[in-house]
N, C-alpha and C positions, 0 to 999 in steps of 0.2 A: 062757441069754441073757435079760436082763431085758426084760419086755414094754414097759417105758417108753422104751427106747432101741432104735432101729432103725439098723442099719448100712447100707451101700450095696448089699447083696445085692438083686438084682432091679431096682435103680434105674438101672443103667448097662448099656450094651452089653457083651457078653463081652470080656474082655481078650484081644487078639490073641496067639497063640503065637509063639515066636521063629521057627518055621519058616514062619509065615504072613505074615511081614513082609519087605519088601525093604530092604536097607541104602540109606539116603538118602531113603526115602519119609517125608514129613512128615505125621503124622496131622492131622486137622482141629483147628485151634487152639481154635475155639469149644467143641468137645466136651471138650478137655482142660481148658480154663478151668472148665467146668462140673464136671468131676471134682474139680478142686482146691477149688472152692467147696463141693461136697457134703462133702468131707473135713473142711473147717473147720467146717461146720454140724454134722456128726455129733459131732466132738470137743467143740464148744461145748455141745452138748446133753448129752454125757456129764458135763461139769463141772457143768452146771445140776442134773442129776439127782443127781450125787454130793453136791453141796452140800445138797440137800434131805434126803439120808439121814443127815447128821451127827446123832448123838444122844449118849447117855450114854457110849457106847464111846469117842468122841473125848475126852470129859472124863477118862475112866479112863486112856487112853493118855497124856494130858498129865500126869496125876497120877503115873503110873509114872516118867516121864522127869524131871519137875520135882523130885520128892521123893527121887530116888535119890542126888542129890548126886555123881553119877559121870558118866563119859563114856558116850555112846550108841554102840552098835555097829550099823551098818546093813549088811545082807547081802542078796545076790541073785545070780542067774546070768543070763547072756545080756543081753537088753535090760533086764530087771529089775535086773541088776547095774549097768548104766550109770545107771539111775535111782537106785539106792541110793548110788552114788558121788556123784551130784549132790546128793542129799538130805543126805548127810554133810557135804559142802562148805557147803551153805546153813546147816546147824546151826552149824558152826564159825564162820561169818562173822556169826552173829547171837547169839552168846553161849552156845551149847550145845555143849560139847566133844563131838566125834563122830569116829568112825573107820569107814572102809569095810572090810568083810570079804568077801573072795571066797569064795563058798559052797563051791567045790571045794578051795581051798587051805587052808581052815580046819582040816581034820583032818590037815594035813601040817605043823603047827607054828604056824600063824597064830593058833590059840587062845591063844597066849601074850600077845596084846594084852589079854586079859580081866583085870579086877580083880574082886574079890568084889562082887556086886550090880550090875555094869554092865548096864543094860537093853539089849535087842536089838530091832531092828525088822527083820523078815523080809518081803521083797517077792516075791510070786509071783502070776502071773495064774492058774495052774491050781490053786495051793494044794497041789500034789502033787510039786513039785520034789524029787527023791529026796535030793539033797545037803543040802537044807535040812531035810527031814523027819528025816534021820539026825543033824542037828545038835542037835535039840531036847533029847534026854536028856543030851547032853554039856553043853549050856548050863546045865542044871539043876544040874550039879556046881559051877558058879560062882555059883549063886544069882541067875541072870539072869532078871528078869521079861521076858516076850516079847510084843511087839506084832506083829501080822501085818497087812500091807496086802495083801489077798487078793482075787482075782477069782472065787473059788469058795467059798461058805460051807459047802458040804457036802464038804469036802476033808480029808485027813489033817492038814494044817497048821492049818486052822480049828478042828479038834477038840483040837489039842495046845497052842496058844498061849494066853496069858492074856487078851489083848484083840484083837478082830478089827475092823479098819476095812474097811468094805464097798467094794470096788473093782470090783464086777461091771459089765461094760460090753460093748457090741458094738463090734468093731473097725470102722475106717472103710473097709476095703477090701471089694470085692464078695464075697470068699470068707470073710470073718471070720477071717482068719489072721494078717495082718501086725500086729505090735504097734504100735499107733498110738493109738487112744483109750485103751487100757489103760495105756500108758506115760504118756500125758498126765495121766490121772486119778491114777495113783500118784504122779507127781511133784507134782501140785497138792496132794494130801493131805499130802505131806512139807512143802511150803511152808506149808500151813495149820498144821501142828504147829509149825514153826519160828517163824512169826510170832505164833502164840498164846503160845508160850513167851517171845518177846520182850516181849509185853504183860505176862505174869505177872511177868517179872523187871524191868519198868520200864526196858527196854533202850533207851537214847536215842541221839541222833545222835553225842554224844561217845564213847559206848561203841563205836558203829559205826566211828568214825574210828580208834580204837585198833587195830582188827583190819584196817583198810584204809589204812595210811599211805602206800602207794605208788600206789594206784589213784586215778583222777580224782575219784571220789566222796569217798574218804577225804581226799584232798588238799584239796578244797574245804571239808571240815569241820575239818581239822586246822590248816590255815594261816589266818592272819589277813590282813586287808587290808594291814596294815603290812608284811607279809613280801614283798609283790610290788608295792606301789604305787610310782609315780614321785614322787620328792621335789620340793618346790617349785622348786628351782634347776634342775631338769631338765624343767620344764614351761613352757608358754606362759602368761605372766602380764601382764595389763594393768590399768590403772586405769579407773574409769568414764568419765573425761574423755578418754581416749586416742582418737585417730581410728581409723576402720576400717582405714586403711592400716597403722597400728601393729599392729593385731590380726592382719592378714594376714602381716606380717613376722614377728611372734612365732610364729604358727602354722607358718610355713615353717621357722623355725629349730628348733622343737620339734614335729615332725609327729605329734602324738598324737591328732589328731581334734578338739581343742578348745583354747580359751584360757579360763583362769579370770580373772574380773574381781574385783580385790582392792582394798578400801579402803586408804588409807594406813596405817591401824592394823593391817592384816593380816587383817581380817575379810572373809569371802566376800561379794561383792555379787551375783555371778551367774556364768553360763557362756555362752560363745559356741561353738557347734559348727559343723562344716562345713555342716550343714543350715541353721543360722541365717544363715551367709554367703550361701548360695544364695538363701534367701528374701529377704534384703536386696537382692540384685542384681535379683530379679524385681520387687520392689515400688518400687524407686527408680531413676529414670533417672540421677541423679547421686549417687553414694555418698560423694563427697569430704567433705561436711559432716557425715556421720554419725559419732557417737561410739559407744564400746563400750556405754555405758549404754542407748543407743537400740536396740541390736540384741540385747543379751543376754537370756537367760532369767533373770528376777530371782529366782525361787524354784525352783531346780533340785532334783532328787532328790539327796540327799547320803548319805554314809555315814561312819562313824568308823573310826579305825585298828584298833580292837580287834574289829571285826565280822569274822565268818568269811567266807571266799570264797563259801561257800554262800549267806550272806545277801546278798552283793553280786550273785551270780548271780540270786537271786530278784528283787531290785530292778530289775535290768537286763532280765530276760527274761520274768518272769511278769507281763506287763502287755499291754494292747491294743496300745500303740505301744512297741516295744522301743527301749531306749537303749543306747549303746555305751560311754559314759564316765560316771564319777561323780566329783565333787569329794569329797575327803576332808577332813573338818573335825574339830577337837577339840571338847570339850564347850562351849567358848565361841564356837563357830562360826568359829574361826580356821582359815584355810586351811593344810593341812599336806601336801597331795599330790593326786594324780590316779590313778585306776585305770580301765583299759579292760577290755572284755569279753575281749580277747585275752590279757590278763594272767592271767585265771582259768585258762587252759590252757597258759600258758608255763611251761616247766620252770625251776625256780629254780637248778638245778645247772649 
């Protein structure tokens, strides 16, 4: 156990045994909140220490994967197997082809996934998982370079693999038994490999969208504003000289949360939102004489049809005061539509 990381052993009262508790008896909630807080603190510390230990071995692991030009096989058993599955999925979604291999099933035909030179990542807290130890000489037959994410540097796997990533850590439970900090650190090391490989491959948002066409993240990268916006004839439109009554009637007919103020030549003059109407009512006793030009926001945040939904999301939400609608204009500031924050998440099918 590394001296730099301490688990919860000795910090908390003994865990009650099943025979020592009564059904329906609720433990002290403050005590349990403290247990949860300690777990998060221990796991956070394990990540901090793990980050500080990254060295040339991490660079060699990246070199093995990047230069192989092949898919990566990620293997483990038990909780480490679940972590391996997650790491393989993260690799696939970030431009590194990867496949999960169950350590026990490998020797029963699943080694058929290997091509010559496919690198392997073996994950084991003990570094002595027998199914993985027995795999090593078999993987050499495929010319597979092997990276180990291991929690024991003096273990059979540490001595047998080509590159070791140090995953030593104390678990977060009082008995140092439950895979918690170890699985967190192993998964984080997998994320670090995946994202470093993204950087090496100059993997950008459009690449990400190719692999996530059905998810919300991919949809917002893949689709353009033009794909989901409301066209002018389906939106509330008024001229600068129109009365506020005309604005309210237009917004009632097309209830999208805003009316766009358009010059006679089709150019955008401004926008009137529901909030602008409320403020006008607060500031004026008699609103009958007000015109659209007097109430509108003259320089609204705008977007173009070719912009991605992700760009629209950033304009609407990544600001101190969030906005829910954007006028869509062409390169000559001609009004061509309206997009709402709801449209970012509305399915187009």
